All heavy atoms as TSV, in Angstrom:
chain	resi	resn	atom	element	x	y	z
A	1	MET	N	N	0.861	-1.159	-0.004
A	1	MET	CA	C	-0.008	-0.018	0.004
A	1	MET	C	C	0.934	1.264	0.006
A	1	MET	O	O	1.883	1.249	0.652
A	1	MET	CB	C	-0.908	-0.021	1.220
A	1	MET	CG	C	-1.762	1.139	1.338
A	1	MET	SD	S	-3.046	1.054	2.671
A	1	MET	CE	C	-2.182	0.488	4.035
A	2	PHE	N	N	0.506	2.238	-0.764
A	2	PHE	CA	C	1.261	3.519	-0.854
A	2	PHE	C	C	0.272	4.589	-1.149
A	2	PHE	O	O	-0.864	4.386	-1.538
A	2	PHE	CB	C	2.381	3.453	-1.847
A	2	PHE	CG	C	1.944	3.180	-3.250
A	2	PHE	CD1	C	1.672	4.205	-4.135
A	2	PHE	CD2	C	1.703	1.870	-3.678
A	2	PHE	CE1	C	1.258	3.983	-5.384
A	2	PHE	CE2	C	1.332	1.622	-5.019
A	2	PHE	CZ	C	1.071	2.664	-5.880
A	3	ASP	N	N	0.727	5.856	-0.938
A	3	ASP	CA	C	-0.212	7.001	-1.285
A	3	ASP	C	C	0.321	7.585	-2.633
A	3	ASP	O	O	1.488	7.483	-2.944
A	3	ASP	CB	C	-0.317	8.001	-0.191
A	3	ASP	CG	C	0.971	8.749	0.047
A	3	ASP	OD1	O	2.067	8.221	-0.242
A	3	ASP	OD2	O	0.885	9.903	0.555
A	4	HIS	N	N	-0.654	8.221	-3.333
A	4	HIS	CA	C	-0.324	8.804	-4.605
A	4	HIS	C	C	-1.267	10.010	-4.871
A	4	HIS	O	O	-2.444	9.952	-4.559
A	4	HIS	CB	C	-0.521	7.742	-5.726
A	4	HIS	CG	C	-0.276	8.297	-7.092
A	4	HIS	ND1	N	0.988	8.577	-7.541
A	4	HIS	CD2	C	-1.105	8.613	-8.084
A	4	HIS	CE1	C	0.930	9.040	-8.803
A	4	HIS	NE2	N	-0.305	9.080	-9.143
A	5	GLN	N	N	-0.647	11.067	-5.459
A	5	GLN	CA	C	-1.461	12.238	-5.867
A	5	GLN	C	C	-1.898	11.995	-7.326
A	5	GLN	O	O	-1.007	11.953	-8.233
A	5	GLN	CB	C	-0.549	13.467	-5.746
A	5	GLN	CG	C	-1.307	14.730	-6.141
A	5	GLN	CD	C	-2.161	15.325	-5.024
A	5	GLN	OE1	O	-1.868	15.050	-3.885
A	5	GLN	NE2	N	-3.189	16.013	-5.433
A	6	CYS	N	N	-3.148	11.788	-7.528
A	6	CYS	CA	C	-3.667	11.436	-8.828
A	6	CYS	C	C	-3.566	12.695	-9.781
A	6	CYS	O	O	-3.945	13.821	-9.369
A	6	CYS	CB	C	-5.128	11.030	-8.776
A	6	CYS	SG	S	-5.885	10.573	-10.339
A	7	THR	N	N	-3.169	12.468	-11.005
A	7	THR	CA	C	-3.079	13.572	-11.980
A	7	THR	C	C	-4.416	13.896	-12.590
A	7	THR	O	O	-4.594	14.948	-13.187
A	7	THR	CB	C	-2.072	13.237	-13.088
A	7	THR	OG1	O	-2.517	12.004	-13.747
A	7	THR	CG2	C	-0.715	13.034	-12.564
A	8	ALA	N	N	-5.407	13.017	-12.433
A	8	ALA	CA	C	-6.752	13.221	-13.044
A	8	ALA	C	C	-7.679	13.899	-12.050
A	8	ALA	O	O	-8.270	14.982	-12.315
A	8	ALA	CB	C	-7.324	11.922	-13.489
A	9	CYS	N	N	-7.848	13.308	-10.842
A	9	CYS	CA	C	-8.797	13.870	-9.883
A	9	CYS	C	C	-8.098	14.758	-8.879
A	9	CYS	O	O	-8.757	15.408	-8.050
A	9	CYS	CB	C	-9.482	12.712	-9.115
A	9	CYS	SG	S	-8.480	11.723	-8.012
A	10	GLU	N	N	-6.745	14.796	-8.918
A	10	GLU	CA	C	-5.922	15.604	-8.045
A	10	GLU	C	C	-6.052	15.323	-6.552
A	10	GLU	O	O	-5.696	16.171	-5.721
A	10	GLU	CB	C	-6.169	17.104	-8.336
A	10	GLU	CG	C	-5.804	17.492	-9.761
A	10	GLU	CD	C	-5.966	18.960	-10.075
A	10	GLU	OE1	O	-6.304	19.713	-9.141
A	10	GLU	OE2	O	-5.711	19.308	-11.199
A	11	LYS	N	N	-6.612	14.143	-6.219
A	11	LYS	CA	C	-6.716	13.723	-4.792
A	11	LYS	C	C	-5.552	12.837	-4.444
A	11	LYS	O	O	-4.990	12.145	-5.250
A	11	LYS	CB	C	-8.023	12.998	-4.569
A	11	LYS	CG	C	-9.231	13.797	-4.710
A	11	LYS	CD	C	-10.492	12.952	-4.415
A	11	LYS	CE	C	-11.744	13.796	-4.552
A	11	LYS	NZ	N	-12.931	12.968	-4.310
A	12	ARG	N	N	-5.135	12.970	-3.168
A	12	ARG	CA	C	-4.135	12.055	-2.630
A	12	ARG	C	C	-4.849	10.867	-2.075
A	12	ARG	O	O	-5.709	10.974	-1.178
A	12	ARG	CB	C	-3.321	12.779	-1.566
A	12	ARG	CG	C	-2.134	11.979	-1.057
A	12	ARG	CD	C	-1.293	12.791	-0.144
A	12	ARG	NE	N	0.001	12.189	0.009
A	12	ARG	CZ	C	1.114	12.688	-0.510
A	12	ARG	NH1	N	1.090	13.848	-1.117
A	12	ARG	NH2	N	2.258	12.100	-0.341
A	13	GLN	N	N	-4.591	9.647	-2.612
A	13	GLN	CA	C	-5.320	8.467	-2.240
A	13	GLN	C	C	-4.340	7.341	-1.915
A	13	GLN	O	O	-3.222	7.307	-2.374
A	13	GLN	CB	C	-6.125	7.993	-3.524
A	13	GLN	CG	C	-7.064	8.942	-4.095
A	13	GLN	CD	C	-8.427	9.005	-3.379
A	13	GLN	OE1	O	-8.601	8.318	-2.368
A	13	GLN	NE2	N	-9.349	9.747	-3.881
A	14	LEU	N	N	-4.842	6.425	-1.071
A	14	LEU	CA	C	-4.100	5.211	-0.792
A	14	LEU	C	C	-4.339	4.241	-1.918
A	14	LEU	O	O	-5.488	4.015	-2.350
A	14	LEU	CB	C	-4.560	4.586	0.557
A	14	LEU	CG	C	-4.036	5.250	1.821
A	14	LEU	CD1	C	-4.695	4.505	3.016
A	14	LEU	CD2	C	-2.566	5.259	1.902
A	15	ILE	N	N	-3.252	3.638	-2.460
A	15	ILE	CA	C	-3.337	2.680	-3.525
A	15	ILE	C	C	-2.996	1.289	-2.914
A	15	ILE	O	O	-1.971	1.135	-2.274
A	15	ILE	CB	C	-2.352	3.060	-4.644
A	15	ILE	CG1	C	-2.625	4.450	-5.199
A	15	ILE	CG2	C	-2.463	1.982	-5.782
A	15	ILE	CD1	C	-3.999	4.700	-5.713
A	16	PHE	N	N	-3.861	0.341	-3.115
A	16	PHE	CA	C	-3.704	-0.983	-2.565
A	16	PHE	C	C	-3.140	-1.907	-3.668
A	16	PHE	O	O	-3.294	-1.648	-4.854
A	16	PHE	CB	C	-5.047	-1.509	-2.065
A	16	PHE	CG	C	-5.543	-0.759	-0.863
A	16	PHE	CD1	C	-6.369	0.345	-1.016
A	16	PHE	CD2	C	-5.180	-1.137	0.401
A	16	PHE	CE1	C	-6.793	1.092	0.132
A	16	PHE	CE2	C	-5.571	-0.430	1.555
A	16	PHE	CZ	C	-6.440	0.661	1.366
A	17	PRO	N	N	-2.523	-3.041	-3.279
A	17	PRO	CA	C	-1.943	-3.966	-4.214
A	17	PRO	C	C	-2.974	-4.460	-5.285
A	17	PRO	O	O	-2.580	-4.678	-6.438
A	17	PRO	CB	C	-1.483	-5.139	-3.392
A	17	PRO	CG	C	-1.196	-4.548	-2.013
A	17	PRO	CD	C	-2.194	-3.444	-1.870
A	18	SER	N	N	-4.204	-4.598	-4.897
A	18	SER	CA	C	-5.198	-5.019	-5.916
A	18	SER	C	C	-5.488	-4.000	-7.017
A	18	SER	O	O	-6.063	-4.340	-8.011
A	18	SER	CB	C	-6.515	-5.357	-5.143
A	18	SER	OG	O	-6.985	-4.139	-4.531
A	19	MET	N	N	-4.984	-2.774	-6.833
A	19	MET	CA	C	-5.183	-1.744	-7.827
A	19	MET	C	C	-4.032	-1.652	-8.854
A	19	MET	O	O	-4.115	-0.971	-9.805
A	19	MET	CB	C	-5.357	-0.363	-7.137
A	19	MET	CG	C	-6.599	-0.403	-6.172
A	19	MET	SD	S	-6.567	0.992	-5.038
A	19	MET	CE	C	-7.239	2.285	-6.031
A	20	VAL	N	N	-2.920	-2.375	-8.552
A	20	VAL	CA	C	-1.786	-2.419	-9.396
A	20	VAL	C	C	-2.102	-3.283	-10.657
A	20	VAL	O	O	-2.576	-4.389	-10.515
A	20	VAL	CB	C	-0.520	-2.920	-8.627
A	20	VAL	CG1	C	0.618	-3.049	-9.603
A	20	VAL	CG2	C	-0.209	-1.985	-7.489
A	21	THR	N	N	-1.753	-2.731	-11.771
A	21	THR	CA	C	-2.013	-3.450	-13.096
A	21	THR	C	C	-0.766	-3.968	-13.756
A	21	THR	O	O	-0.867	-4.899	-14.596
A	21	THR	CB	C	-2.852	-2.592	-14.064
A	21	THR	OG1	O	-2.082	-1.366	-14.263
A	21	THR	CG2	C	-4.203	-2.245	-13.508
A	22	ALA	N	N	0.418	-3.398	-13.449
A	22	ALA	CA	C	1.643	-3.844	-14.042
A	22	ALA	C	C	2.851	-3.243	-13.360
A	22	ALA	O	O	2.753	-2.217	-12.684
A	22	ALA	CB	C	1.671	-3.386	-15.497
A	23	MET	N	N	3.928	-4.004	-13.376
A	23	MET	CA	C	5.227	-3.543	-12.898
A	23	MET	C	C	6.283	-3.865	-13.970
A	23	MET	O	O	6.324	-4.995	-14.462
A	23	MET	CB	C	5.639	-4.224	-11.613
A	23	MET	CG	C	4.782	-3.880	-10.382
A	23	MET	SD	S	5.383	-4.497	-8.888
A	23	MET	CE	C	4.994	-6.213	-9.079
A	24	THR	N	N	7.018	-2.841	-14.378
A	24	THR	CA	C	8.062	-3.033	-15.400
A	24	THR	C	C	9.386	-2.521	-14.973
A	24	THR	O	O	9.480	-1.377	-14.496
A	24	THR	CB	C	7.591	-2.260	-16.705
A	24	THR	OG1	O	6.273	-2.647	-17.015
A	24	THR	CG2	C	8.524	-2.583	-17.862
A	25	ASN	N	N	10.374	-3.336	-15.034
A	25	ASN	CA	C	11.729	-2.940	-14.655
A	25	ASN	C	C	12.393	-2.220	-15.829
A	25	ASN	O	O	12.465	-2.759	-16.931
A	25	ASN	CB	C	12.562	-4.200	-14.271
A	25	ASN	CG	C	13.793	-3.836	-13.551
A	25	ASN	OD1	O	14.042	-2.730	-13.118
A	25	ASN	ND2	N	14.712	-4.802	-13.417
A	26	THR	N	N	12.787	-0.973	-15.649
A	26	THR	CA	C	13.463	-0.164	-16.679
A	26	THR	C	C	14.762	0.365	-16.196
A	26	THR	O	O	15.121	0.171	-15.047
A	26	THR	CB	C	12.548	1.008	-17.085
A	26	THR	OG1	O	12.528	1.940	-15.993
A	26	THR	CG2	C	11.166	0.576	-17.426
A	27	ASP	N	N	15.483	1.061	-17.102
A	27	ASP	CA	C	16.777	1.623	-16.638
A	27	ASP	C	C	16.554	2.800	-15.665
A	27	ASP	O	O	17.512	3.173	-14.973
A	27	ASP	CB	C	17.554	2.198	-17.905
A	27	ASP	CG	C	18.080	1.128	-18.787
A	27	ASP	OD1	O	18.252	-0.005	-18.218
A	27	ASP	OD2	O	18.306	1.384	-19.983
A	28	HIS	N	N	15.405	3.336	-15.608
A	28	HIS	CA	C	15.093	4.442	-14.682
A	28	HIS	C	C	14.592	3.991	-13.335
A	28	HIS	O	O	14.423	4.779	-12.422
A	28	HIS	CB	C	14.043	5.412	-15.290
A	28	HIS	CG	C	14.509	5.951	-16.602
A	28	HIS	ND1	N	15.515	6.873	-16.772
A	28	HIS	CD2	C	14.126	5.649	-17.855
A	28	HIS	CE1	C	15.694	7.192	-18.013
A	28	HIS	NE2	N	14.842	6.415	-18.741
A	29	GLY	N	N	14.239	2.761	-13.243
A	29	GLY	CA	C	13.699	2.127	-11.990
A	29	GLY	C	C	12.437	1.259	-12.328
A	29	GLY	O	O	12.213	0.996	-13.519
A	30	ILE	N	N	11.696	0.907	-11.356
A	30	ILE	CA	C	10.519	0.103	-11.568
A	30	ILE	C	C	9.359	1.040	-11.869
A	30	ILE	O	O	9.021	1.900	-11.071
A	30	ILE	CB	C	10.243	-0.735	-10.350
A	30	ILE	CG1	C	11.427	-1.691	-10.010
A	30	ILE	CG2	C	8.916	-1.562	-10.488
A	30	ILE	CD1	C	11.379	-2.333	-8.673
A	31	VAL	N	N	8.736	0.819	-13.011
A	31	VAL	CA	C	7.527	1.600	-13.382
A	31	VAL	C	C	6.319	0.820	-12.929
A	31	VAL	O	O	6.099	-0.285	-13.336
A	31	VAL	CB	C	7.437	1.865	-14.906
A	31	VAL	CG1	C	6.187	2.633	-15.227
A	31	VAL	CG2	C	8.692	2.623	-15.338
A	32	LEU	N	N	5.519	1.445	-12.046
A	32	LEU	CA	C	4.401	0.826	-11.496
A	32	LEU	C	C	3.176	1.437	-12.093
A	32	LEU	O	O	2.990	2.649	-12.076
A	32	LEU	CB	C	4.398	1.090	-9.953
A	32	LEU	CG	C	3.352	0.385	-9.091
A	32	LEU	CD1	C	3.533	-1.119	-9.121
A	32	LEU	CD2	C	3.497	0.934	-7.676
A	33	ALA	N	N	2.299	0.628	-12.735
A	33	ALA	CA	C	1.041	1.048	-13.308
A	33	ALA	C	C	-0.112	0.627	-12.438
A	33	ALA	O	O	-0.133	-0.503	-11.912
A	33	ALA	CB	C	0.872	0.476	-14.722
A	34	PHE	N	N	-1.056	1.490	-12.239
A	34	PHE	CA	C	-2.202	1.201	-11.382
A	34	PHE	C	C	-3.406	2.065	-11.783
A	34	PHE	O	O	-3.255	2.984	-12.545
A	34	PHE	CB	C	-1.802	1.401	-9.880
A	34	PHE	CG	C	-1.325	2.791	-9.609
A	34	PHE	CD1	C	-2.172	3.790	-9.158
A	34	PHE	CD2	C	-0.020	3.112	-9.776
A	34	PHE	CE1	C	-1.695	5.100	-8.907
A	34	PHE	CE2	C	0.472	4.372	-9.482
A	34	PHE	CZ	C	-0.361	5.344	-9.063
A	35	THR	N	N	-4.532	1.739	-11.181
A	35	THR	CA	C	-5.738	2.514	-11.428
A	35	THR	C	C	-6.154	3.251	-10.182
A	35	THR	O	O	-6.268	2.667	-9.104
A	35	THR	CB	C	-6.901	1.561	-11.883
A	35	THR	OG1	O	-6.441	0.809	-13.006
A	35	THR	CG2	C	-8.132	2.340	-12.257
A	36	CYS	N	N	-6.350	4.555	-10.239
A	36	CYS	CA	C	-6.805	5.372	-9.166
A	36	CYS	C	C	-8.255	5.020	-8.816
A	36	CYS	O	O	-8.995	4.400	-9.587
A	36	CYS	CB	C	-6.682	6.836	-9.524
A	36	CYS	SG	S	-7.280	7.969	-8.256
A	37	TRP	N	N	-8.635	5.395	-7.648
A	37	TRP	CA	C	-10.017	5.204	-7.185
A	37	TRP	C	C	-11.020	5.862	-8.149
A	37	TRP	O	O	-12.189	5.440	-8.278
A	37	TRP	CB	C	-10.239	5.766	-5.771
A	37	TRP	CG	C	-9.538	4.962	-4.726
A	37	TRP	CD1	C	-8.324	5.127	-4.203
A	37	TRP	CD2	C	-10.117	3.789	-4.084
A	37	TRP	NE1	N	-8.037	4.205	-3.306
A	37	TRP	CE2	C	-9.113	3.385	-3.186
A	37	TRP	CE3	C	-11.310	3.129	-4.171
A	37	TRP	CZ2	C	-9.286	2.220	-2.399
A	37	TRP	CZ3	C	-11.413	1.992	-3.354
A	37	TRP	CH2	C	-10.469	1.553	-2.506
A	38	CYS	N	N	-10.591	6.951	-8.831
A	38	CYS	CA	C	-11.489	7.653	-9.745
A	38	CYS	C	C	-11.613	6.945	-11.103
A	38	CYS	O	O	-12.352	7.325	-11.945
A	38	CYS	CB	C	-11.014	9.108	-9.939
A	38	CYS	SG	S	-9.542	9.291	-10.911
A	39	GLY	N	N	-10.716	5.902	-11.306
A	39	GLY	CA	C	-10.785	5.130	-12.518
A	39	GLY	C	C	-9.649	5.516	-13.495
A	39	GLY	O	O	-9.540	4.887	-14.592
A	40	ALA	N	N	-8.901	6.531	-13.191
A	40	ALA	CA	C	-7.810	6.980	-14.100
A	40	ALA	C	C	-6.592	6.031	-14.059
A	40	ALA	O	O	-6.208	5.656	-12.926
A	40	ALA	CB	C	-7.435	8.387	-13.783
A	41	ASP	N	N	-6.009	5.697	-15.153
A	41	ASP	CA	C	-4.776	4.936	-15.193
A	41	ASP	C	C	-3.638	5.906	-14.769
A	41	ASP	O	O	-3.564	7.013	-15.292
A	41	ASP	CB	C	-4.534	4.379	-16.616
A	41	ASP	CG	C	-5.523	3.335	-16.988
A	41	ASP	OD1	O	-6.081	2.652	-16.126
A	41	ASP	OD2	O	-5.883	3.209	-18.216
A	42	GLN	N	N	-2.803	5.408	-13.889
A	42	GLN	CA	C	-1.658	6.165	-13.396
A	42	GLN	C	C	-0.411	5.385	-13.457
A	42	GLN	O	O	-0.457	4.124	-13.535
A	42	GLN	CB	C	-1.972	6.554	-11.925
A	42	GLN	CG	C	-3.202	7.407	-11.697
A	42	GLN	CD	C	-2.954	8.870	-12.138
A	42	GLN	OE1	O	-2.155	9.537	-11.582
A	42	GLN	NE2	N	-3.759	9.226	-13.204
A	43	THR	N	N	0.785	6.054	-13.452
A	43	THR	CA	C	2.020	5.404	-13.330
A	43	THR	C	C	2.941	6.184	-12.417
A	43	THR	O	O	2.754	7.336	-12.180
A	43	THR	CB	C	2.758	5.226	-14.687
A	43	THR	OG1	O	2.934	6.548	-15.223
A	43	THR	CG2	C	1.983	4.338	-15.678
A	44	MET	N	N	3.923	5.440	-11.822
A	44	MET	CA	C	4.936	6.132	-11.054
A	44	MET	C	C	6.179	5.281	-11.113
A	44	MET	O	O	6.110	4.043	-11.272
A	44	MET	CB	C	4.487	6.332	-9.587
A	44	MET	CG	C	4.349	5.118	-8.738
A	44	MET	SD	S	3.875	5.464	-7.018
A	44	MET	CE	C	5.396	5.951	-6.308
A	45	VAL	N	N	7.338	5.905	-11.026
A	45	VAL	CA	C	8.578	5.238	-11.035
A	45	VAL	C	C	9.056	5.101	-9.583
A	45	VAL	O	O	9.074	6.074	-8.807
A	45	VAL	CB	C	9.680	6.031	-11.859
A	45	VAL	CG1	C	10.989	5.298	-11.835
A	45	VAL	CG2	C	9.173	6.199	-13.275
A	46	THR	N	N	9.442	3.891	-9.190
A	46	THR	CA	C	9.880	3.633	-7.820
A	46	THR	C	C	11.090	2.626	-7.878
A	46	THR	O	O	11.332	2.025	-8.935
A	46	THR	CB	C	8.710	3.086	-6.982
A	46	THR	OG1	O	9.215	2.936	-5.662
A	46	THR	CG2	C	8.234	1.760	-7.486
A	47	GLY	N	N	11.660	2.433	-6.825
A	47	GLY	CA	C	12.764	1.459	-6.708
A	47	GLY	C	C	14.067	1.960	-7.312
A	47	GLY	O	O	14.186	3.126	-7.771
A	48	LYS	N	N	15.036	1.113	-7.334
A	48	LYS	CA	C	16.377	1.438	-7.843
A	48	LYS	C	C	16.431	1.195	-9.352
A	48	LYS	O	O	15.677	0.405	-9.898
A	48	LYS	CB	C	17.433	0.611	-7.125
A	48	LYS	CG	C	17.541	0.944	-5.658
A	48	LYS	CD	C	18.680	0.067	-5.097
A	48	LYS	CE	C	18.826	0.412	-3.624
A	48	LYS	NZ	N	19.933	-0.411	-3.049
A	49	LYS	N	N	17.330	1.910	-9.993
A	49	LYS	CA	C	17.647	1.655	-11.382
A	49	LYS	C	C	18.086	0.202	-11.558
A	49	LYS	O	O	18.763	-0.361	-10.728
A	49	LYS	CB	C	18.762	2.592	-11.859
A	49	LYS	CG	C	19.152	2.489	-13.252
A	49	LYS	CD	C	20.248	3.501	-13.567
A	49	LYS	CE	C	20.652	3.409	-15.034
A	49	LYS	NZ	N	21.726	4.339	-15.335
A	50	SER	N	N	17.591	-0.445	-12.628
A	50	SER	CA	C	17.987	-1.831	-12.869
A	50	SER	C	C	19.494	-1.935	-13.086
A	50	SER	O	O	20.103	-1.080	-13.646
A	50	SER	CB	C	17.202	-2.419	-14.024
A	50	SER	OG	O	17.617	-1.725	-15.226
A	51	VAL	N	N	20.054	-3.035	-12.629
A	51	VAL	CA	C	21.487	-3.205	-12.692
A	51	VAL	C	C	21.736	-4.237	-13.764
A	51	VAL	O	O	21.157	-5.319	-13.786
A	51	VAL	CB	C	22.046	-3.744	-11.386
A	51	VAL	CG1	C	23.547	-3.967	-11.467
A	51	VAL	CG2	C	21.770	-2.741	-10.251
A	52	SER	N	N	22.580	-3.869	-14.730
A	52	SER	CA	C	22.941	-4.875	-15.783
A	52	SER	C	C	24.052	-5.735	-15.247
A	52	SER	O	O	24.930	-5.339	-14.523
A	52	SER	CB	C	23.414	-4.166	-16.997
A	52	SER	OG	O	24.573	-3.424	-16.786
A	53	THR	N	N	23.908	-7.010	-15.562
A	53	THR	CA	C	24.942	-7.951	-15.116
A	53	THR	C	C	25.717	-8.392	-16.317
A	53	THR	O	O	25.166	-8.549	-17.425
A	53	THR	CB	C	24.293	-9.143	-14.473
A	53	THR	OG1	O	23.358	-9.754	-15.393
A	53	THR	CG2	C	23.549	-8.802	-13.222
A	54	SER	N	N	27.002	-8.475	-16.162
A	54	SER	CA	C	27.850	-8.947	-17.256
A	54	SER	C	C	28.352	-10.338	-16.928
A	54	SER	O	O	28.529	-10.699	-15.768
A	54	SER	CB	C	29.034	-7.987	-17.486
A	54	SER	OG	O	29.751	-7.883	-16.298
A	55	LYS	N	N	28.588	-11.111	-17.982
A	55	LYS	CA	C	29.016	-12.479	-17.788
A	55	LYS	C	C	30.515	-12.434	-17.515
A	55	LYS	O	O	31.301	-11.755	-18.120
A	55	LYS	CB	C	28.726	-13.360	-18.971
A	55	LYS	CG	C	27.272	-13.501	-19.236
A	55	LYS	CD	C	26.973	-14.395	-20.442
A	55	LYS	CE	C	25.480	-14.562	-20.593
A	55	LYS	NZ	N	25.123	-15.376	-21.767
A	56	VAL	N	N	30.947	-13.305	-16.544
A	56	VAL	CA	C	32.313	-13.351	-16.192
A	56	VAL	C	C	32.775	-14.769	-16.402
A	56	VAL	O	O	32.182	-15.729	-15.901
A	56	VAL	CB	C	32.500	-12.943	-14.716
A	56	VAL	CG1	C	33.978	-13.073	-14.234
A	56	VAL	CG2	C	32.002	-11.529	-14.461
A	57	ALA	N	N	33.942	-14.928	-17.063
A	57	ALA	CA	C	34.506	-16.248	-17.207
A	57	ALA	C	C	35.468	-16.539	-16.071
A	57	ALA	O	O	36.328	-15.672	-15.753
A	57	ALA	CB	C	35.207	-16.328	-18.533
A	58	LEU	N	N	35.286	-17.644	-15.454
A	58	LEU	CA	C	36.207	-18.013	-14.357
A	58	LEU	C	C	37.271	-18.964	-14.792
A	58	LEU	O	O	36.986	-19.872	-15.614
A	58	LEU	CB	C	35.359	-18.698	-13.219
A	58	LEU	CG	C	34.281	-17.840	-12.560
A	58	LEU	CD1	C	33.530	-18.691	-11.596
A	58	LEU	CD2	C	34.863	-16.614	-11.891
A	59	ALA	N	N	38.486	-18.732	-14.396
A	59	ALA	CA	C	39.626	-19.572	-14.765
A	59	ALA	C	C	39.544	-20.857	-13.902
A	59	ALA	O	O	39.292	-20.770	-12.682
A	59	ALA	CB	C	40.915	-18.847	-14.566
A	60	ALA	N	N	39.782	-21.967	-14.549
A	60	ALA	CA	C	39.742	-23.247	-13.815
A	60	ALA	C	C	41.107	-23.674	-13.332
A	60	ALA	O	O	42.128	-23.320	-13.827
A	60	ALA	CB	C	39.124	-24.269	-14.678
């Protein structure tokens, strides 16, 4: 659960996990998509920037 200021209804609302529609890991962080209580689709960026992993060859 988190709070969010809606860009459509301009109300600050609590957003529950059941309202989340998608989570996408990007270079800017985790993009969270959800639906506000007013019915408007909303997004916010949260979390840390995704870390790229490189393959390392180990000597035997």
